[in-house]
Every structure is written in C-alpha cells, then in structure tokens.
C-alpha positions in Angstrom: 72.2 4.8 -107.3 68.9 6.5 -105.6 68.2 4.2 -102.9 70.9 5.3 -100.2 69.7 8.7 -100.2 66.3 7.6 -100.1 67.2 4.9 -96.7 69.0 8.3 -95.6 66.2 10.4 -95.3 64.1 7.6 -94.5 66.5 7.0 -91.0 66.7 11.0 -90.3 62.9 10.8 -90.4 62.8 8.1 -87.9 64.8 9.3 -85.5 63.1 13.0 -85.5 59.8 11.2 -84.6 61.7 9.4 -82.0 63.1 12.4 -80.7 60.0 14.6 -80.6 58.3 11.5 -78.9 60.9 11.6 -76.2 60.4 15.6 -76.0 56.5 15.0 -75.6 56.8 12.6 -72.3 59.6 14.8 -70.5 56.8 17.9 -70.8 55.6 19.0 -67.6 52.0 19.4 -67.4 50.7 23.1 -66.9 49.9 23.1 -62.7 46.1 24.2 -62.6 45.1 26.2 -59.4 42.0 25.0 -57.6 39.2 27.4 -56.9 37.5 24.8 -53.7 39.8 22.8 -51.6 38.7 20.2 -49.1 41.4 19.1 -47.0 41.3 16.4 -43.6 44.4 17.4 -41.4 45.3 20.9 -40.4 47.9 21.8 -43.0 47.4 22.9 -46.6 49.6 21.5 -49.0 51.0 23.3 -52.3 48.6 19.3 -53.6 45.6 20.8 -52.2 45.3 24.0 -54.4 47.5 22.9 -57.0 46.4 20.3 -60.0 49.6 18.8 -61.0 51.6 19.8 -59.1 54.3 16.7 -59.6 57.3 17.0 -56.4 56.0 19.7 -54.5 53.0 18.2 -54.0 53.5 17.4 -50.2 54.9 21.0 -49.5 52.9 22.5 -46.4 52.1 26.3 -47.2 49.0 27.4 -45.2 47.4 26.0 -42.0 43.7 24.7 -42.4 40.4 26.7 -40.9 39.4 25.5 -38.1 37.0 22.3 -37.8 34.1 21.9 -39.9 34.5 25.9 -41.3 35.6 27.2 -44.7 38.2 29.6 -45.0 39.1 31.6 -48.5 42.4 32.7 -50.1 42.8 35.6 -52.6 44.4 34.4 -55.4 47.4 36.7 -55.8 47.9 35.8 -52.5 48.4 32.0 -53.4 50.3 32.9 -56.4 52.8 34.4 -54.3 53.5 31.5 -52.2 53.5 28.8 -54.9 56.1 31.1 -56.4 58.4 31.3 -52.9 58.3 27.4 -53.1 59.5 27.2 -56.8 55.8 26.6 -58.0 55.3 28.5 -60.8 53.7 29.1 -64.3 50.2 28.4 -62.9 47.4 28.4 -64.6 44.7 30.6 -62.2 41.8 30.0 -64.7 40.5 33.6 -63.6 39.8 32.4 -60.3 40.0 34.9 -57.8 39.7 33.5 -54.5 40.6 29.7 -53.5 37.6 28.5 -51.0 39.3 26.1 -48.0 37.1 24.1 -46.0 38.3 22.0 -43.4 36.0 18.7 -42.9 34.5 17.8 -39.2 32.9 15.2 -37.1 30.5 17.2 -35.6 28.8 15.7 -32.5 25.8 17.6 -31.7 25.3 18.5 -28.1 21.7 17.1 -27.7 23.1 13.2 -28.9 25.9 14.2 -26.4 23.1 14.4 -23.2 21.3 11.5 -24.4 24.1 9.7 -25.1 25.0 10.2 -21.1 21.7 9.9 -20.0 21.8 6.0 -22.0 24.8 5.3 -20.1 23.7 6.7 -17.0 20.4 4.4 -17.4 19.8 1.7 -14.5 22.6 2.4 -12.8 22.4 3.0 -8.5 18.7 3.1 -8.6 18.5 5.4 -11.7 15.5 4.4 -13.9 15.1 4.6 -18.2 17.0 7.3 -19.9 14.4 9.2 -20.7 12.8 10.2 -16.8 16.9 11.5 -16.6 17.4 15.5 -15.6 21.1 16.0 -16.3 23.1 19.4 -15.9 26.7 19.4 -16.7 29.5 21.4 -15.1 29.8 23.1 -18.4 27.3 23.8 -21.3 27.8 21.0 -23.3 28.2 22.5 -26.8 28.4 20.8 -30.7 31.8 18.9 -30.4 34.2 19.2 -33.8 36.5 16.2 -34.0 38.8 15.3 -37.2 37.4 13.6 -39.8 39.3 10.7 -39.0 37.4 10.1 -35.6 35.1 7.5 -37.9 34.6 5.1 -34.6 30.8 4.8 -32.4 31.0 7.0 -28.8 31.6 4.2 -26.7 31.1 4.7 -22.7 34.7 3.5 -20.8 34.0 4.5 -17.1 30.6 5.8 -15.8 30.2 6.6 -12.4 27.3 7.5 -10.4 27.0 8.8 -6.5 23.3 8.1 -5.7 23.6 10.2 -2.3 25.1 13.5 -4.1 23.7 12.5 -7.3 27.1 13.2 -8.9 28.1 11.4 -12.4 31.2 11.4 -13.9 30.9 9.7 -17.7 34.0 9.2 -20.4 34.0 8.0 -23.9 36.2 6.9 -26.4 36.2 7.2 -30.4 37.9 5.6 -32.7 40.5 6.8 -35.6 40.9 5.5 -38.6 44.6 7.1 -39.4 46.0 6.4 -35.9 45.9 3.6 -33.4 44.9 6.0 -30.5 41.1 7.1 -30.1 39.7 10.6 -29.2 38.6 11.0 -25.6 35.2 13.1 -24.0 34.8 13.2 -20.3 31.8 14.6 -18.7 30.8 15.7 -15.2 27.5 17.3 -13.7 24.2 15.7 -11.8 21.5 13.6 -13.3 17.9 13.6 -11.1 15.3 11.0 -11.8 12.4 12.6 -12.4 8.5 11.4 -12.3 5.2 12.5 -13.9 3.1 13.6 -10.7 -0.6 15.1 -10.3 -0.3 18.3 -8.7 -2.8 20.0 -6.4 -3.8 23.9 -8.4 -5.4 24.1 -4.7 -5.2 24.0 -1.0 -8.1 20.6 -0.5 -9.3 19.6 2.9 -9.7 15.4 3.8 -12.5 14.2 2.1 -12.6 16.0 -0.6 -13.3 14.9 -3.8 -11.1 15.5 -6.6 -12.0 17.3 -9.9 -10.5 17.8 -13.4 -9.2 21.4 -12.5 -7.9 20.1 -9.1 -4.8 18.7 -10.4 -2.3 19.3 -13.1 0.8 16.9 -14.1 4.5 18.4 -13.7 7.5 16.3 -13.5 8.8 16.3 -10.2 11.9 14.5 -8.4 11.5 11.3 -7.6 13.6 12.3 -4.2 10.2 14.6 -3.9 7.2 12.3 -4.8 8.5 8.8 -3.9 7.4 5.7 -6.1 3.8 6.0 -5.5 3.8 9.3 -7.7 -0.1 9.1 -8.4 -1.0 9.9 -12.3 -3.9 12.0 -13.4 -5.9 9.2 -14.0 -5.7 7.7 -10.9 -6.7 11.1 -9.3 -10.2 12.6 -10.4 -12.6 11.4 -9.3 -11.3 10.1 -5.6 -11.4 11.2 -2.8 -8.7 12.9 -0.1 -7.5 10.9 2.5 -5.7 13.9 4.3 -5.4 17.9 3.5 -2.8 19.0 1.5 -1.4 22.5 0.2 -1.8 23.4 -3.7 1.8 22.7 -5.4 2.1 19.4 -3.7 2.4 16.3 -5.5 -0.6 13.4 -4.8 0.6 10.3 -3.6 -1.5 7.1 -4.2 -1.5 6.6 -0.3 -2.8 10.7 -0.4 -6.2 8.7 -2.4 -9.2 6.3 -2.2 -12.5 5.8 -3.1 -15.1 8.4 -2.5 -17.3 7.6 0.2 -20.7 6.4 -1.2 -22.3 6.8 1.7 -21.6 9.2 4.6 -21.8 8.9 8.8 -25.1 10.5 9.3 -26.4 10.0 5.9 -30.2 9.3 5.2 -29.5 6.0 3.5 -31.8 3.0 1.8 -31.5 -0.4 2.9 -31.8 -2.8 0.3 -33.4 -6.4 1.3 -32.6 -9.1 -1.8 -33.4 -12.3 -1.1 -35.4 -15.2 -3.4 -36.8 -13.0 -6.2 -37.6 -10.2 -3.4 -36.8 -6.8 -3.3 -37.3 -4.9 -0.4 -36.6 -1.1 0.9 -36.5 0.4 4.3 -35.4 4.2 4.9 -32.2 4.4 7.4 -29.1 6.8 8.7 -25.5 5.6 8.1 -23.5 5.2 11.7 -20.3 5.4 9.8 -19.3 5.8 6.3 -17.3 4.0 3.7 -17.3 3.6 0.4 -18.4 0.6 -2.7 -17.9 -2.9 -1.0 -17.4 -1.4 2.5 -19.4 -2.6 5.5 -21.3 -0.3 7.4 -23.5 0.2 10.2 -27.0 1.5 9.6 -30.1 2.4 12.0 -33.3 1.0 10.8 -35.4 4.2 11.3 -38.5 2.2 11.6 -37.4 -0.1 13.6 -34.8 0.9 15.4 -32.2 -1.2 15.2 -29.2 -1.2 13.7 -28.0 -3.3 11.0 -24.6 -4.2 9.3 -24.3 -4.2 5.3 -22.5 -3.5 2.0 -22.2 -0.3 0.4 -23.5 -0.7 -3.3 -24.0 2.6 -4.2 -24.5 6.5 -3.1 -26.8 5.9 -0.4 -27.8 2.6 -1.0 -26.7 -0.2 1.6 -27.4 -4.1 0.9 -28.3 -6.2 3.7 -28.0 -10.2 2.7 -31.5 -11.7 4.7 -31.6 -15.5 5.1 -35.0 -16.5 3.7 -36.3 -19.6 6.0 -37.6 -22.7 4.7 -40.7 -23.4 4.5 -42.5 -25.9 7.5 -46.2 -26.0 5.9 -48.5 -24.5 2.8 -50.1 -22.3 5.3 -46.1 -20.6 6.5 -45.4 -17.8 4.6 -42.1 -16.1 4.5 -40.5 -13.9 6.5 -37.7 -10.8 6.5 -35.5 -10.2 9.3 -38.1 -7.4 10.8 -41.2 -8.5 10.0 -42.5 -5.9 12.4 -41.0 -3.1 9.8 -43.2 -2.0 6.2 -41.2 -2.4 3.8 -41.7 -1.7 -0.4 -42.2 -4.6 -2.0 -41.2 -5.4 -5.6 -40.5 -8.8 -7.2 -37.7 -8.9 -10.0 -40.4 -9.3 -13.1 -41.0 -5.2 -12.0 -44.3 -5.5 -11.1 -43.9 -3.8 -7.8 -47.0 -4.6 -4.5 -46.8 -0.2 -3.1 -46.9 -0.5 0.8 -47.5 2.4 3.4 -43.3 1.9 4.2 -42.6 5.3 2.8 
C-alpha cells in the first residue's frame, strides 16, 4: 500500500528537478560593463561595451574615436544609452568611465618619404634613393589607416620629369575586409644630390690645396656634374685654374702638384751601369711626377730633356758606350762638365762639380 504514494512522490520530485533545470537554461546572463574597449570600425556597438549583450550586441550606439586615438565615456552616459535600447540590469562593477580605443595602422611620414625615394630610384637618370632630396607639395605627415589595411605599400604609378624634377607617385595598400585597396598619392620635386669638396677660400692657378681649404657639402648633381671631386682627391692637389670660395671642385680643376716649376733650380741625375751622377740645372718648364721637362745644364749651358722623379729632381737617361779596349774609359753625355760621382754601394767620390 505504501509503494504507490512513494512512486507518486518520486515522480513529483523528478518533475520538479526537470522544471528547475529548464528554468536555469532559460535564465539570461547578466550584462556586464567593460572598462576597456578596442574597436576597428568607425562605430561602437552594444556588444563592444557590454559582455553578455545578447541580441542587442550589434546595435550601434556611438561613433568611434579618430583612427589611432582613445576616447572616454562616463559610465552614467553609457547606461542611459543602453537603457534607451532596452539593455537593462547592467552590472557596472563600480566602473566610473569606459575607455574606447580605435585601432589603426600608422604609416610614419619618414617611411613614406623613403618609399617615394625608392620608387624614383634610377628612373630617368636619377641615382640611388639615398642621394635624392625630395620636396613634397604638401608636408608629409604620419598617415593613419584602418587596421584592416595590412598590405604592403606598393607603387602602382611612378612618373618623373627630368627637366623640371617633378614627380608623381601613387601607392596602393591591400585591405583584409574589402576587395578595394587604399590609395595614396604624393607629388613634388626630386633633386639628386652628391657629396662634393667645396672651397673655403679663393684660390689661384697653381695653388696646392691644404686640408683647411676644402669642406664636404651635399650639392645638386646638376651643379657639380658627374665629376665632383671628393675630399680625398683634393688635399695635396694643385689648382689648374683660379676659383672662388664656395665653389665645388671638379676633378678637371685639379692636377698633381708640379714638383718642378719653371726657372726653378733643379738637380739633374744621370744614372746608368751602377753610376749615379748629379749636375745642377735650371728648369725651362714645369711638370709633375712622370712629366718630361727641359732643363738647362748650368755647367755646360746645354738643354737636356728629363723625367721629373721628385721635388726639384730630373732624371736623365744616358746610354753607356761599349768598351772598345782595355784602356778606353766610359764617358757620360757631357764629359766637359764636372760632376759628382757616387757608386750604388754608397761609396762616394767627390768632385768639384758643386
């Protein structure tokens, strides 16, 4: 007799448990306010600021801050907006304000200038990108793009007019969210610059340059040409013409310094078959190392040609005659001229040539 009531009771308990479980599944989770919000689009939605927003998550409630910036919303204001869209019972967790940051891709202005220079590199006679001086029609600032623009900055149109120096360069950037690409265009003037040695003082023809006479400056290639002289090729060189201070030097303006100048007293050096003979002379013309110059032998009063081998030194090649007999002695070009004779073993025989 007691089985039936117990069975009924058991059925009632089971039914009650099932009803409780069903009620628990139907319970909506409490919406919770977020203190920090990050968005990519230009719209802030309910689901961005509220956890467990449910079907209201896609409702737009605010405009996003500017690209790459952060804005703040008072909690009371956010709650009022949510209530207007039937989102109630929000747990604020004591938050006083909501911070909203809009993600962005930032292109640095310097990087943009570098990309333009590389796009123009070696076009229409231009040189390396590092030597290009760019002046943009508008100042190049940092560019902020939607974070979905993740593609590389690809040049799609590059135009350069060599005569005027004008350039027009367009780029495209791929977008992850849409098939369309973001386009950027830059215009201005490009000038190729070169490092050149520039005079710090007026110089005359024949001056030998010292380190203090030149400085290195970047000058337009059109001004200095393709044969601009560098510092290492100027110091110690001799000017072939006079120039004013501030003028860039060209290779053609310079030459090796004259080791022998006209009317200078020089030493004529005769060398052959182990003999080393010296005679005083006077230069008829000037020349640098390796040049052939004419020298007046001051003792014989004859002119001879020789090669400049050092400062004030001219070498004369004298072929030595063959020995005809045992009692025949060697002679030099001018036997009547007294000379100083020294053998290669440094044993010297003095004469009255000097």
